[in-house]
N, C-alpha and C positions, 0 to 999 in steps of 0.2 A: 504493500500500500504506500502510495506517495505521500510524503509529508507536504504541508502547505507550500513550503518554499519550492520543492521540486515540482509540484503541480503548477505553480505560477510560471516557472521556467519552461515547462512543457507547453503551456498555453501560449507563452510569448513566442517560442520557436515555431509553433504551429502557425501562428498568425503571420510571422515573418515569411515563412515558406509559401503560404497561400497568397499573400499580397505581392510577392515577387513574381508570381505567375499571372495574377489577374490585374495588377496595377492598382492605382488609387480608386476608391469609391467616390463617385461624384455625388455630392449632397448639395442640392440647390434649394428646393422648396418641397413642402409636403403636397403641394397642388399637383394634380395629374399633369404629366408632360403633354406637349402639343406638337403638331406637325402641320405644315402648310405646303401648298404646291404653287410654284410659279408657272402658270400654264401658257405655253406657246400655241398660237393658232396660225397655221400656215396660210399665207396669202400668195397672190401671184407675184409679189415683189419681195417676199421675204417672210417675216413673222411679225405678228402682233403679240403683245403681252396682255393677257386678260386679267382684269380686276373685277371685283364685285363691289357694289354699293349696298351696304347692309340695310336690311329692312328697318324702318323707323320703329317697329314694334319689338325689337330685340335690343339687348345690351349694346351700347355704342352704335345705336342706330344712325344711319346717314353717313357713317364713315366708309372710306374706301379701303378695301383689304384684298388679300388673296384668299382663295378657298382653303379651308383647313379647320382644325379643331382638336379636341382632346384625343389622346391615344388611349384606346380602351384596353381593358385587361385581355391579354392573350394576343395582341397584335403589335406589330413593329411600327415605328414612326412612319416608315414608307407606306405600309398598308393603311395607316390612318389617313395620311395625306391623300392617297388614292381614293379611299372610301368616301371621305368628306367631299372631295371634288365631284365624284359621281352623284352624291346625294344633292349637293347644292346646285349643280348645273344640269341635273336630270340626264345624266349620261348612261349609255348602256355599258356593259362589261368591257367592250372593246373600245370605248370612247376616249380613254385616257391611257397614256403610256408614260411611266416614270422613267426619265432618262438618266438622272444621276442625283446624288445628294449634293447640296450646296453648302449650307452653313448651319452651325448650332450656336444659338445665342441664348442669353438670359432674357426671357420675355417679361411681360407685366406680372407683378407679384412674385418675381424671382423664379418662375418655372422655366424648365428647359424647353426650348422650341427649336425644332429641326426643320429646315427648308429643303425642298427638292425642286428640280427642274423637270417639267413634263411637257408633253405635247398632246393636243386634242385632235381627234380624228372626226372628220365630217361633222363639225360642230356648227349649229345654227342658232346661237345666242339663246338657248333655252336656260331656264333657271327656276328654282323653287321659290315661290313667292313667300313661303314661310320664313325664309332667312334673307332673301335677296330682293332688293328693290329694282335693281337693273344691273346689267353687266356693261363693262367699259373696256374697249380695246384701244391700246396705244401702240403705235408702230415701234418696234424694238430699235429701229434705226434712229428715230426721233429721240427716244429715251437716252440713247448713247451720246447724243449731242447736247443733252440738257444737263446743266449744272444745277443741283438743288440749292436752295437757301439752307444755310447751316447756322444753327444757334447752339450755345452751350447752356446747359442747366446745371445748377449747383445744388446737389441733393444732400441733406443732412437728416439724421434721425429725428422723427417727431415722437417724443416720448410722453406717455400719459402721466398725470399728476401722481399716481400711486407707484411710479417707477422707483425701485429701491436705490435712490441716489447715494444713500449713506454707505452702500457696499462698495462704491468705486472711489478711487483717489480723486479728489477735487469736487466730488458731489455734483451739484448742478452746474458747476463751472468746468466740468471735464472737457478737454479740448477734442471734441468729436472730429473725426476725419470728414472732410468735404469731398464728396464723390462727384467728379465732373462727368457729365453725360452729354454726348453730341446728339442733337436732334436734327433730322433732315426733313425738308419740305419740298414736295414736287407739285407744281400747279397743273391741273387738268381741267377740261371743260366741265367736269362734274364736281369740282371742288379740289381741295388740297389732300394729297397723300402725305401722311405724317406718321409718327409713332413707330411701332414695330414693323409695319408694312414698308414704310419708307426706309428704315434701316436695312431690311432684307433686300429691298430693291437696290439701294446704294451698294451693298456688298456684292450683289450679283453683277451689277453693271461694272463695278471696279474690277472684279475678277475677270469678266469677259474682255474688258479693254486690255488687261495684262497679257492676254493670249495673242494679241496682235503684234 
């Protein structure tokens, strides 16, 4: 029988061996992770990038976004992006093809968000009115030529009155770190693309330009 000291050593060595194989565990938020698709629509002259204007009856109504949503139990982020796109755009099984993963970012509320590039087949601007007010196509060539408006936000913790300040050095005067966040804004005929959608769009376009 192992004594407490030997047992702790065994546990520690077991953890070290396991993490050397698996790498670090990513802990962002307890909220379910999400996935979105950046959908390309073929045209006679290239590609349009498709966006949705959210229904006014749902959260963040009226905002412009990519199709996507929460990753359900038992599915991968890619499967979630594909499923949500089919549901929101009323596509058949063969209506969307995921081409490649793009970026993983920390989205609203701290949850992990994975984006994918996809292509729509024989798409005729269909969408579910339960979630989408309208769809918007923007030529990829035009987006590559457009520079967004960029602004910086300074985020600091907003603490409740019952926060245990007495447990930290300096109490209420503790020098909290200021987190700088870059915000991107793209103008469209249907309004401004901003927030997470604009960030994913910016990252995609920047990565695409780097291939040239």
